Backbone as JSON Lines, residues from 0, in Angstrom:
{"i":0,"aa":"M","n":[-115.47,-66.22,-47.04],"ca":[-115.06,-66.99,-45.9],"c":[-114.14,-68.77,-46.95]}
{"i":1,"aa":"K","n":[-112.95,-68.55,-46.05],"ca":[-112.09,-69.71,-46.81],"c":[-113.09,-71.29,-46.36]}
{"i":2,"aa":"L","n":[-112.63,-71.79,-46.66],"ca":[-113.34,-73.24,-46.34],"c":[-112.39,-74.21,-45.83]}
{"i":3,"aa":"Q","n":[-112.12,-74.65,-44.22],"ca":[-110.98,-75.73,-43.87],"c":[-111.45,-76.46,-44.62]}
{"i":4,"aa":"I","n":[-110.4,-77.22,-44.78],"ca":[-110.3,-78.72,-45.25],"c":[-109.35,-79.9,-45.12]}
{"i":5,"aa":"E","n":[-109.5,-80.79,-44.54],"ca":[-108.4,-81.81,-44.13],"c":[-107.79,-82.9,-45.36]}
{"i":6,"aa":"E","n":[-108.47,-82.77,-45.92],"ca":[-108.05,-83.2,-47.47],"c":[-107.73,-82.68,-48.69]}
{"i":7,"aa":"Y","n":[-107.25,-82.6,-49.72],"ca":[-106.66,-82.1,-51.04],"c":[-106.01,-83.14,-51.92]}
{"i":8,"aa":"E","n":[-106.22,-82.58,-53.07],"ca":[-104.94,-83.11,-54.17],"c":[-105.73,-82.06,-55.0]}
{"i":9,"aa":"V","n":[-104.0,-81.68,-55.05],"ca":[-103.85,-80.26,-56.26],"c":[-104.81,-81.1,-57.15]}
{"i":10,"aa":"N","n":[-105.59,-80.59,-58.5],"ca":[-105.99,-80.62,-59.81],"c":[-105.88,-79.66,-60.74]}
{"i":11,"aa":"S","n":[-106.31,-79.63,-61.34],"ca":[-106.01,-78.84,-62.7],"c":[-107.31,-77.66,-62.48]}
{"i":12,"aa":"C","n":[-107.97,-77.09,-61.37],"ca":[-108.64,-75.88,-60.57],"c":[-107.75,-75.07,-59.79]}
{"i":13,"aa":"T","n":[-106.42,-76.28,-59.98],"ca":[-105.57,-75.37,-58.95],"c":[-104.9,-74.54,-59.11]}
{"i":14,"aa":"M","n":[-104.34,-72.57,-58.37],"ca":[-104.0,-71.74,-59.57],"c":[-102.22,-71.84,-58.64]}
{"i":15,"aa":"F","n":[-102.33,-72.11,-56.96],"ca":[-101.65,-71.82,-56.63],"c":[-101.87,-72.45,-55.01]}
{"i":16,"aa":"L","n":[-100.76,-72.91,-54.25],"ca":[-101.36,-73.25,-53.35],"c":[-100.22,-71.87,-51.89]}
{"i":17,"aa":"E","n":[-99.98,-71.43,-51.3],"ca":[-99.82,-70.39,-50.5],"c":[-99.18,-70.87,-49.1]}
{"i":18,"aa":"P","n":[-98.32,-70.37,-48.72],"ca":[-98.28,-70.97,-47.03],"c":[-98.58,-70.25,-46.4]}
{"i":19,"aa":"V","n":[-98.92,-70.17,-45.27],"ca":[-100.15,-69.27,-43.82],"c":[-99.47,-69.6,-42.8]}
{"i":20,"aa":"N","n":[-99.63,-69.58,-41.47],"ca":[-99.23,-68.93,-40.6],"c":[-99.95,-69.32,-39.81]}
{"i":21,"aa":"Y","n":[-100.55,-70.19,-39.02],"ca":[-101.67,-70.79,-38.66],"c":[-101.45,-71.33,-36.59]}
{"i":22,"aa":"G","n":[-101.02,-70.37,-35.9],"ca":[-100.7,-70.22,-35.12],"c":[-99.43,-70.69,-35.23]}
{"i":23,"aa":"S","n":[-98.57,-71.38,-34.55],"ca":[-97.61,-72.17,-34.24],"c":[-97.46,-72.6,-35.79]}
{"i":24,"aa":"K","n":[-98.04,-73.25,-36.62],"ca":[-98.49,-73.91,-37.98],"c":[-97.87,-72.6,-38.72]}
{"i":25,"aa":"I","n":[-97.37,-74.12,-39.72],"ca":[-97.32,-73.4,-41.57],"c":[-98.39,-74.18,-42.23]}
{"i":26,"aa":"Y","n":[-99.66,-73.8,-42.34],"ca":[-100.84,-74.1,-43.26],"c":[-100.93,-74.04,-44.61]}
{"i":27,"aa":"S","n":[-101.28,-74.27,-45.67],"ca":[-101.98,-73.75,-46.44],"c":[-103.31,-73.19,-47.33]}
{"i":28,"aa":"Q","n":[-102.6,-72.04,-47.93],"ca":[-104.25,-71.39,-48.13],"c":[-104.06,-71.96,-49.94]}
{"i":29,"aa":"I","n":[-105.02,-72.49,-50.31],"ca":[-105.39,-73.1,-51.88],"c":[-106.42,-72.12,-52.39]}
{"i":30,"aa":"F","n":[-105.63,-71.99,-53.82],"ca":[-106.35,-70.9,-54.5],"c":[-107.06,-71.66,-55.37]}
{"i":31,"aa":"E","n":[-108.22,-71.48,-56.38],"ca":[-108.78,-72.37,-57.3],"c":[-109.15,-71.28,-57.65]}
{"i":32,"aa":"L","n":[-109.74,-71.75,-59.16],"ca":[-110.06,-70.88,-60.3],"c":[-111.34,-69.74,-59.61]}
{"i":33,"aa":"E","n":[-111.98,-70.68,-58.33],"ca":[-113.2,-69.7,-58.0],"c":[-113.44,-70.1,-56.52]}
{"i":34,"aa":"D","n":[-112.35,-71.02,-56.21],"ca":[-113.04,-71.55,-54.58],"c":[-111.48,-71.34,-54.38]}
{"i":35,"aa":"E","n":[-111.28,-70.6,-52.64],"ca":[-110.31,-70.74,-51.57],"c":[-110.46,-71.72,-50.84]}
{"i":36,"aa":"Y","n":[-108.92,-72.6,-50.24],"ca":[-109.25,-73.16,-49.31],"c":[-108.31,-73.27,-48.2]}
{"i":37,"aa":"I","n":[-108.34,-74.34,-46.79],"ca":[-107.38,-73.88,-46.11],"c":[-107.05,-75.25,-45.56]}
{"i":38,"aa":"S","n":[-105.95,-75.52,-45.86],"ca":[-105.46,-77.1,-45.21],"c":[-104.87,-77.05,-44.08]}
{"i":39,"aa":"P","n":[-104.35,-77.79,-43.48],"ca":[-103.58,-78.23,-42.53],"c":[-101.8,-79.06,-42.74]}
{"i":40,"aa":"F","n":[-101.83,-78.81,-44.15],"ca":[-101.12,-79.48,-44.8],"c":[-100.27,-78.17,-45.43]}
{"i":41,"aa":"T","n":[-98.7,-78.72,-45.79],"ca":[-97.8,-76.93,-46.31],"c":[-97.45,-77.83,-47.37]}
{"i":42,"aa":"P","n":[-97.79,-76.47,-47.91],"ca":[-97.87,-76.28,-49.74],"c":[-97.19,-78.05,-49.86]}
{"i":43,"aa":"L","n":[-95.97,-78.06,-49.5],"ca":[-95.01,-78.96,-49.76],"c":[-95.52,-80.44,-49.46]}
{"i":44,"aa":"E","n":[-96.41,-80.77,-48.52],"ca":[-96.66,-81.88,-48.59],"c":[-98.04,-81.93,-49.48]}
{"i":45,"aa":"L","n":[-98.67,-81.43,-49.43],"ca":[-99.67,-81.44,-50.45],"c":[-99.37,-81.43,-52.05]}
{"i":46,"aa":"I","n":[-98.28,-81.02,-52.18],"ca":[-97.67,-81.33,-53.52],"c":[-97.09,-82.51,-53.55]}
{"i":47,"aa":"K","n":[-96.5,-83.11,-52.81],"ca":[-96.06,-84.47,-52.44],"c":[-97.15,-85.76,-52.38]}
{"i":48,"aa":"K","n":[-98.45,-85.34,-51.27],"ca":[-99.84,-86.12,-51.46],"c":[-100.28,-85.94,-52.83]}
{"i":49,"aa":"S","n":[-100.34,-84.85,-53.38],"ca":[-100.59,-85.06,-55.51],"c":[-100.24,-86.2,-55.91]}
{"i":50,"aa":"C","n":[-98.57,-85.79,-55.7],"ca":[-98.06,-86.95,-56.56],"c":[-98.43,-88.12,-56.32]}
{"i":51,"aa":"N","n":[-98.65,-88.72,-55.32],"ca":[-99.05,-89.74,-54.45],"c":[-100.1,-90.38,-55.14]}
{"i":52,"aa":"Y","n":[-101.05,-89.42,-54.85],"ca":[-102.68,-89.69,-55.22],"c":[-102.81,-90.05,-56.68]}
{"i":53,"aa":"F","n":[-101.9,-89.26,-57.65],"ca":[-101.24,-89.92,-59.16],"c":[-100.71,-90.69,-59.49]}
{"i":54,"aa":"G","n":[-100.16,-91.95,-58.8],"ca":[-99.39,-93.07,-58.45],"c":[-98.15,-93.11,-59.03]}
{"i":55,"aa":"V","n":[-97.47,-91.41,-58.59],"ca":[-95.59,-91.44,-58.57],"c":[-95.44,-90.35,-57.49]}
{"i":56,"aa":"D","n":[-94.39,-90.65,-56.71],"ca":[-94.22,-90.41,-55.29],"c":[-93.49,-89.04,-55.67]}
{"i":57,"aa":"Y","n":[-92.91,-88.1,-55.13],"ca":[-92.36,-86.45,-55.68],"c":[-91.31,-86.51,-55.53]}
{"i":58,"aa":"E","n":[-90.51,-87.66,-54.99],"ca":[-88.86,-87.74,-54.92],"c":[-88.61,-88.33,-55.93]}
{"i":59,"aa":"S","n":[-89.7,-89.71,-56.75],"ca":[-89.16,-89.8,-58.63],"c":[-89.37,-88.75,-59.0]}
{"i":60,"aa":"R","n":[-90.79,-88.1,-59.06],"ca":[-90.76,-87.09,-60.07],"c":[-89.49,-85.96,-59.74]}
{"i":61,"aa":"K","n":[-88.62,-85.91,-58.92],"ca":[-87.83,-84.58,-58.72],"c":[-86.87,-85.43,-59.94]}
{"i":62,"aa":"K","n":[-86.04,-86.65,-59.15],"ca":[-85.56,-87.42,-60.13],"c":[-84.94,-87.18,-61.58]}
{"i":63,"aa":"G","n":[-86.48,-87.46,-61.95],"ca":[-86.71,-87.67,-63.02],"c":[-86.94,-86.29,-64.17]}
{"i":64,"aa":"T","n":[-87.38,-85.5,-63.38],"ca":[-87.4,-83.73,-63.72],"c":[-86.1,-83.1,-63.5]}
{"i":65,"aa":"R","n":[-84.49,-83.61,-62.44],"ca":[-83.77,-83.5,-63.02],"c":[-82.78,-84.02,-64.34]}
{"i":66,"aa":"Q","n":[-83.19,-85.61,-64.29],"ca":[-82.94,-86.02,-65.81],"c":[-83.0,-85.1,-66.65]}
{"i":67,"aa":"L","n":[-84.3,-85.38,-67.04],"ca":[-84.73,-84.06,-68.4],"c":[-84.49,-83.3,-68.14]}
{"i":68,"aa":"I","n":[-84.33,-82.36,-67.53],"ca":[-83.9,-81.08,-67.83],"c":[-82.75,-80.1,-67.48]}
{"i":69,"aa":"G","n":[-82.02,-81.18,-66.66],"ca":[-80.75,-80.99,-66.44],"c":[-80.9,-79.41,-64.71]}
{"i":70,"aa":"Y","n":[-81.36,-79.58,-64.59],"ca":[-81.7,-78.14,-63.25],"c":[-81.81,-79.49,-62.02]}
{"i":71,"aa":"N","n":[-81.1,-78.75,-60.85],"ca":[-81.24,-79.09,-60.05],"c":[-81.97,-78.76,-58.52]}
{"i":72,"aa":"R","n":[-82.04,-77.17,-58.5],"ca":[-82.24,-76.85,-58.03],"c":[-83.94,-76.5,-58.25]}
{"i":73,"aa":"K","n":[-84.47,-75.81,-57.09],"ca":[-86.24,-75.41,-57.31],"c":[-86.7,-76.21,-58.81]}
{"i":74,"aa":"I","n":[-86.86,-76.86,-58.75],"ca":[-87.47,-77.86,-60.26],"c":[-88.95,-77.88,-60.11]}
{"i":75,"aa":"P","n":[-89.03,-77.78,-60.88],"ca":[-90.76,-77.73,-61.14],"c":[-91.14,-79.76,-61.79]}
{"i":76,"aa":"I","n":[-92.79,-79.21,-60.51],"ca":[-92.79,-81.1,-60.38],"c":[-94.18,-81.39,-61.5]}
{"i":77,"aa":"A","n":[-93.66,-82.28,-62.07],"ca":[-95.37,-82.89,-62.97],"c":[-95.99,-83.67,-62.29]}
{"i":78,"aa":"I","n":[-97.2,-82.83,-61.89],"ca":[-97.86,-83.24,-60.71],"c":[-98.81,-84.79,-61.56]}
{"i":79,"aa":"E","n":[-98.74,-84.43,-63.05],"ca":[-100.19,-85.45,-63.61],"c":[-99.81,-84.42,-64.58]}
{"i":80,"aa":"P","n":[-99.03,-85.41,-65.55],"ca":[-98.61,-84.65,-67.08],"c":[-99.74,-84.73,-68.12]}
{"i":81,"aa":"A","n":[-100.54,-85.76,-68.08],"ca":[-101.75,-85.91,-69.27],"c":[-102.74,-85.34,-68.57]}
{"i":82,"aa":"N","n":[-103.11,-84.68,-67.3],"ca":[-103.84,-83.33,-67.37],"c":[-103.53,-81.98,-67.15]}
{"i":83,"aa":"R","n":[-101.94,-81.8,-67.51],"ca":[-101.15,-80.42,-67.79],"c":[-100.69,-79.66,-66.83]}
{"i":84,"aa":"I","n":[-101.21,-80.73,-65.14],"ca":[-100.82,-79.79,-64.05],"c":[-99.18,-80.2,-63.54]}
{"i":85,"aa":"Y","n":[-98.46,-79.19,-63.64],"ca":[-97.41,-78.75,-63.29],"c":[-97.08,-77.81,-62.21]}
{"i":86,"aa":"F","n":[-96.48,-77.71,-61.12],"ca":[-96.17,-77.03,-60.51],"c":[-95.04,-75.75,-60.32]}
{"i":87,"aa":"F","n":[-94.32,-75.57,-60.03],"ca":[-93.82,-74.67,-59.6],"c":[-93.05,-74.03,-58.4]}
{"i":88,"aa":"P","n":[-92.07,-74.0,-57.85],"ca":[-91.77,-73.27,-56.04],"c":[-91.26,-71.82,-56.84]}
{"i":89,"aa":"T","n":[-91.53,-70.91,-55.47],"ca":[-91.02,-69.64,-55.78],"c":[-89.35,-69.98,-55.02]}
{"i":90,"aa":"S","n":[-89.0,-71.0,-54.69],"ca":[-88.0,-70.8,-53.5],"c":[-87.59,-72.11,-52.96]}
{"i":91,"aa":"S","n":[-86.83,-72.56,-52.67],"ca":[-86.25,-74.16,-52.49],"c":[-87.84,-74.68,-51.82]}
{"i":92,"aa":"P","n":[-88.28,-75.78,-51.53],"ca":[-89.31,-76.44,-51.24],"c":[-89.33,-76.41,-49.68]}
{"i":93,"aa":"T","n":[-88.26,-76.73,-49.08],"ca":[-88.41,-77.21,-48.08],"c":[-88.74,-75.79,-47.31]}
{"i":94,"aa":"R","n":[-87.86,-73.89,-47.82],"ca":[-88.52,-72.65,-46.83],"c":[-89.95,-73.0,-46.86]}
{"i":95,"aa":"H","n":[-90.16,-72.28,-45.4],"ca":[-91.45,-72.05,-45.3],"c":[-92.46,-71.19,-46.38]}
{"i":96,"aa":"E","n":[-91.5,-70.07,-46.64],"ca":[-92.16,-69.18,-47.57],"c":[-92.67,-69.54,-49.17]}
{"i":97,"aa":"C","n":[-92.68,-70.82,-49.3],"ca":[-92.08,-71.35,-50.95],"c":[-93.36,-71.56,-51.03]}
{"i":98,"aa":"I","n":[-94.02,-70.84,-52.3],"ca":[-94.92,-71.02,-52.59],"c":[-95.11,-71.5,-54.01]}
{"i":99,"aa":"W","n":[-96.44,-72.44,-54.26],"ca":[-96.49,-73.59,-55.27],"c":[-97.4,-73.07,-56.51]}
{"i":100,"aa":"I","n":[-96.82,-72.76,-57.75],"ca":[-98.14,-72.07,-58.7],"c":[-98.33,-72.89,-60.44]}
{"i":101,"aa":"A","n":[-99.21,-72.88,-60.16],"ca":[-100.27,-74.21,-61.98],"c":[-99.2,-73.57,-62.71]}
{"i":102,"aa":"H","n":[-98.15,-74.1,-63.36],"ca":[-97.81,-73.36,-64.78],"c":[-98.7,-73.13,-66.07]}
{"i":103,"aa":"E","n":[-100.33,-73.76,-65.98],"ca":[-100.87,-74.05,-66.43],"c":[-101.91,-72.73,-66.67]}
{"i":104,"aa":"H","n":[-102.37,-71.7,-65.1],"ca":[-102.35,-70.99,-64.95],"c":[-102.21,-69.57,-64.98]}
{"i":105,"aa":"V","n":[-101.4,-69.57,-65.63],"ca":[-100.38,-68.18,-65.34],"c":[-100.94,-67.49,-66.86]}
{"i":106,"aa":"E","n":[-101.01,-67.12,-67.3],"ca":[-101.51,-66.07,-68.31],"c":[-100.12,-64.77,-68.73]}
{"i":107,"aa":"N","n":[-99.33,-64.04,-67.58],"ca":[-98.9,-63.16,-67.66],"c":[-98.14,-62.7,-66.4]}
{"i":108,"aa":"Y","n":[-97.21,-62.38,-66.62],"ca":[-96.4,-61.93,-65.36],"c":[-95.17,-60.55,-65.6]}
{"i":109,"aa":"R","n":[-95.46,-59.55,-64.01],"ca":[-94.63,-58.2,-64.8],"c":[-94.2,-57.66,-63.4]}
{"i":110,"aa":"R","n":[-92.74,-57.57,-63.38],"ca":[-91.8,-56.69,-62.61],"c":[-92.78,-55.66,-61.56]}
{"i":111,"aa":"I","n":[-92.65,-55.36,-60.55],"ca":[-93.82,-54.32,-59.93],"c":[-92.69,-53.8,-59.27]}
{"i":112,"aa":"G","n":[-91.6,-54.21,-58.59],"ca":[-90.75,-54.17,-57.69],"c":[-89.37,-54.79,-57.86]}
{"i":113,"aa":"P","n":[-88.51,-55.02,-57.16],"ca":[-87.65,-55.08,-56.93],"c":[-87.86,-57.04,-56.04]}
{"i":114,"aa":"N","n":[-88.96,-57.07,-55.74],"ca":[-88.72,-58.21,-55.26],"c":[-90.36,-58.73,-54.87]}
{"i":115,"aa":"Q","n":[-90.85,-57.42,-56.15],"ca":[-92.3,-58.18,-55.93],"c":[-93.05,-58.52,-57.67]}
{"i":116,"aa":"T","n":[-93.5,-59.72,-58.15],"ca":[-94.17,-60.15,-59.08],"c":[-95.24,-59.6,-59.38]}
{"i":117,"aa":"L","n":[-96.05,-59.49,-60.53],"ca":[-97.57,-59.9,-60.53],"c":[-98.03,-60.37,-61.29]}
{"i":118,"aa":"V","n":[-98.5,-61.1,-60.66],"ca":[-98.74,-62.65,-61.67],"c":[-100.22,-62.51,-62.2]}
{"i":119,"aa":"I","n":[-101.0,-62.53,-63.74],"ca":[-102.14,-61.93,-64.01],"c":[-102.44,-63.89,-64.72]}
{"i":120,"aa":"F","n":[-103.84,-64.57,-63.84],"ca":[-103.8,-65.8,-64.32],"c":[-104.53,-65.58,-65.15]}
{"i":121,"aa":"R","n":[-104.83,-66.93,-65.65],"ca":[-106.22,-67.11,-67.03],"c":[-107.45,-66.55,-66.05]}
{"i":122,"aa":"N","n":[-107.84,-67.09,-66.02],"ca":[-109.35,-66.12,-65.33],"c":[-109.55,-65.29,-65.05]}
{"i":123,"aa":"K","n":[-108.0,-64.36,-65.06],"ca":[-108.02,-62.68,-65.11],"c":[-107.93,-62.12,-63.53]}
{"i":124,"aa":"Q","n":[-107.71,-63.09,-62.36],"ca":[-107.8,-62.98,-61.47],"c":[-105.98,-62.41,-61.69]}
{"i":125,"aa":"S","n":[-105.4,-61.71,-60.15],"ca":[-104.31,-61.05,-60.12],"c":[-103.54,-61.44,-59.05]}
{"i":126,"aa":"R","n":[-102.51,-61.56,-58.66],"ca":[-102.08,-61.44,-57.62],"c":[-100.43,-61.32,-57.38]}
{"i":127,"aa":"I","n":[-100.01,-60.47,-56.81],"ca":[-98.97,-59.81,-56.31],"c":[-97.97,-61.2,-55.31]}
{"i":128,"aa":"F","n":[-96.69,-61.28,-56.11],"ca":[-96.33,-62.3,-55.15],"c":[-95.03,-61.45,-54.96]}
{"i":129,"aa":"Q","n":[-94.37,-61.26,-53.23],"ca":[-93.13,-61.3,-52.48],"c":[-92.09,-62.25,-52.92]}
{"i":130,"aa":"V","n":[-91.91,-61.58,-54.67],"ca":[-90.59,-62.71,-55.31],"c":[-90.17,-62.0,-56.37]}
{"i":131,"aa":"P","n":[-88.71,-62.1,-56.58],"ca":[-88.27,-61.26,-57.29],"c":[-88.73,-62.19,-59.24]}
{"i":132,"aa":"F","n":[-89.15,-61.22,-60.31],"ca":[-89.37,-61.64,-61.3],"c":[-88.69,-62.57,-61.9]}
{"i":133,"aa":"S","n":[-87.17,-62.24,-62.0],"ca":[-86.37,-63.19,-62.61],"c":[-86.86,-64.71,-62.28]}
{"i":134,"aa":"T","n":[-87.35,-64.68,-60.73],"ca":[-87.88,-66.1,-60.55],"c":[-88.94,-66.21,-60.45]}
{"i":135,"aa":"I","n":[-90.12,-65.56,-60.57],"ca":[-90.7,-66.2,-61.37],"c":[-90.9,-66.12,-63.51]}
{"i":136,"aa":"E","n":[-89.65,-65.87,-63.85],"ca":[-89.42,-65.72,-65.27],"c":[-88.57,-66.79,-65.68]}
{"i":137,"aa":"G","n":[-87.43,-67.28,-64.58],"ca":[-86.88,-68.81,-64.64],"c":[-87.9,-69.83,-64.69]}
{"i":138,"aa":"Q","n":[-88.88,-69.95,-63.55],"ca":[-89.08,-71.11,-63.12],"c":[-90.63,-71.68,-64.52]}
{"i":139,"aa":"M","n":[-90.97,-69.94,-64.91],"ca":[-91.47,-70.67,-66.01],"c":[-91.28,-71.12,-67.67]}
{"i":140,"aa":"L","n":[-89.72,-70.44,-67.5],"ca":[-89.58,-71.23,-68.14],"c":[-88.66,-72.92,-68.04]}
{"i":141,"aa":"R","n":[-88.31,-73.31,-66.94],"ca":[-88.02,-74.17,-66.49],"c":[-88.82,-75.32,-67.25]}
{"i":142,"aa":"T","n":[-90.1,-74.6,-66.51],"ca":[-91.61,-75.57,-66.65],"c":[-92.1,-75.85,-67.68]}
{"i":143,"aa":"A","n":[-91.9,-74.66,-68.76],"ca":[-92.09,-74.8,-70.38],"c":[-90.94,-76.38,-70.72]}
{"i":144,"aa":"L","n":[-89.74,-75.77,-70.11],"ca":[-89.05,-77.01,-70.7],"c":[-89.53,-78.47,-70.28]}
{"i":145,"aa":"L","n":[-89.63,-78.37,-68.75],"ca":[-90.28,-79.55,-68.41],"c":[-91.34,-80.17,-69.2]}
{"i":146,"aa":"K","n":[-92.13,-79.34,-69.67],"ca":[-93.28,-79.97,-70.26],"c":[-92.98,-80.51,-71.77]}
{"i":147,"aa":"T","n":[-91.83,-79.69,-72.76],"ca":[-92.26,-80.03,-73.8],"c":[-90.74,-81.44,-73.99]}
{"i":148,"aa":"K","n":[-89.67,-81.46,-73.08],"ca":[-89.22,-82.55,-72.67],"c":[-90.18,-84.33,-71.99]}
{"i":149,"aa":"L","n":[-91.17,-84.02,-71.72],"ca":[-91.63,-84.6,-71.32],"c":[-92.91,-84.63,-73.43]}
{"i":150,"aa":"M","n":[-93.54,-84.28,-73.79],"ca":[-94.39,-84.51,-74.61],"c":[-93.39,-85.08,-75.84]}
{"i":151,"aa":"Q","n":[-92.47,-84.58,-76.43],"ca":[-91.29,-85.56,-76.87],"c":[-91.26,-86.52,-76.42]}
{"i":152,"aa":"R","n":[-90.92,-86.97,-75.22],"ca":[-91.31,-88.48,-74.83],"c":[-92.2,-89.27,-75.52]}
{"i":153,"aa":"I","n":[-93.45,-88.47,-74.34],"ca":[-94.01,-88.94,-75.2],"c":[-94.64,-89.54,-76.72]}
{"i":154,"aa":"E","n":[-94.7,-88.25,-77.26],"ca":[-94.61,-88.19,-78.68],"c":[-93.64,-89.85,-79.19]}
{"i":155,"aa":"G","n":[-92.28,-89.29,-79.0],"ca":[-91.75,-90.53,-79.39],"c":[-91.99,-92.17,-79.07]}
{"i":156,"aa":"N","n":[-92.49,-92.15,-78.29],"ca":[-92.73,-93.31,-77.62],"c":[-94.08,-94.01,-78.2]}
{"i":157,"aa":"K","n":[-94.8,-93.38,-78.56],"ca":[-95.84,-93.38,-79.61],"c":[-95.08,-93.64,-80.59]}
{"i":158,"aa":"K","n":[-94.08,-93.54,-81.41],"ca":[-93.72,-93.89,-82.88],"c":[-92.83,-95.26,-82.69]}
{"i":159,"aa":"L","n":[-92.43,-95.42,-81.66],"ca":[-92.06,-97.17,-81.0],"c":[-92.8,-97.42,-81.52]}
{"i":160,"aa":"I","n":[-93.99,-97.76,-80.71],"ca":[-95.03,-98.6,-80.22],"c":[-95.64,-99.04,-81.76]}
{"i":161,"aa":"Y","n":[-95.94,-97.75,-82.94],"ca":[-96.49,-97.85,-83.78],"c":[-95.95,-97.73,-85.2]}
{"i":162,"aa":"P","n":[-94.97,-98.51,-85.5],"ca":[-94.16,-98.23,-86.02],"c":[-95.05,-97.92,-87.81]}
{"i":163,"aa":"I","n":[-94.93,-96.45,-88.55],"ca":[-95.66,-96.91,-89.51],"c":[-95.27,-97.17,-91.56]}
{"i":164,"aa":"Q","n":[-93.97,-97.07,-91.31],"ca":[-92.6,-97.34,-92.34],"c":[-92.89,-99.3,-92.59]}
{"i":165,"aa":"D","n":[-92.49,-99.35,-93.97],"ca":[-92.87,-100.81,-93.78],"c":[-93.61,-101.73,-93.51]}
{"i":166,"aa":"R","n":[-94.51,-101.13,-93.49],"ca":[-96.24,-101.67,-93.15],"c":[-96.67,-102.55,-95.01]}
{"i":167,"aa":"K","n":[-96.95,-104.23,-94.37],"ca":[-97.23,-105.56,-95.34],"c":[-98.78,-104.94,-95.48]}
{"i":168,"aa":"P","n":[-99.7,-105.21,-96.27],"ca":[-101.42,-105.72,-96.44],"c":[-101.4,-106.94,-95.27]}
{"i":169,"aa":"V","n":[-102.3,-106.97,-94.56],"ca":[-102.56,-108.07,-93.65],"c":[-103.68,-108.81,-94.5]}
{"i":170,"aa":"T","n":[-102.97,-110.38,-94.6],"ca":[-104.27,-111.37,-95.15],"c":[-104.37,-112.45,-94.39]}
{"i":171,"aa":"A","n":[-106.07,-113.08,-94.55],"ca":[-106.22,-114.42,-93.79],"c":[-105.89,-114.92,-94.48]}
{"i":172,"aa":"S","n":[-105.5,-116.23,-93.24],"ca":[-104.67,-117.26,-94.05],"c":[-105.78,-118.4,-94.33]}
{"i":173,"aa":"E","n":[-107.36,-118.58,-94.69],"ca":[-108.11,-118.92,-94.84],"c":[-109.2,-118.31,-95.99]}
{"i":174,"aa":"S","n":[-109.77,-118.99,-96.57],"ca":[-110.61,-118.18,-97.97],"c":[-112.16,-117.72,-97.31]}
{"i":175,"aa":"P","n":[-112.07,-116.43,-97.54],"ca":[-113.29,-115.82,-97.12],"c":[-114.95,-116.14,-97.47]}
{"i":176,"aa":"H","n":[-114.53,-117.62,-99.08],"ca":[-115.74,-118.19,-99.54],"c":[-116.17,-118.54,-99.16]}
{"i":177,"aa":"G","n":[-115.85,-119.68,-97.97],"ca":[-116.53,-120.59,-97.14],"c":[-117.36,-120.23,-95.94]}
{"i":178,"aa":"Y","n":[-117.63,-118.81,-95.94],"ca":[-118.37,-118.2,-94.72],"c":[-119.8,-117.43,-95.84]}
{"i":179,"aa":"E","n":[-119.96,-117.9,-96.9],"ca":[-120.85,-117.08,-97.8],"c":[-122.63,-117.59,-97.65]}
């Protein structure tokens, strides 16, 4: 039985968010490593709320991703890079059928049919998505590019803060003999 929850933030256990018709509304079916939930919010609303939860709004994440990887459509979102929480959409995020998949949890994927892709997750669960193989493959590559670019920036920034070359020894301005 799926538990219906009111509040939810995407986290390191979230594998994917899938839209589900619930009466006349679109809800989200949330798949975690060991649990499933139903949320009264759409997958895109949950992605936006999760970005906000981690301190950055969705539009800023989109803008940053565009600048880093140069793509404008179906772009992946770095919800929380420090914990490797990156999600990618399977179609335009504004479309009702858009599923959001966590890059970190995908172990493998393969073509099943013209518009069907089997995704095998790291916890050995699998799911057939009604999405072309080329879409999943492209989104996996875009998300990997985003992760790489962000890590390069983070690592490059550390080097700027902590320069290693031309270090001079530090000496005290007073004699240590007065303290004995």
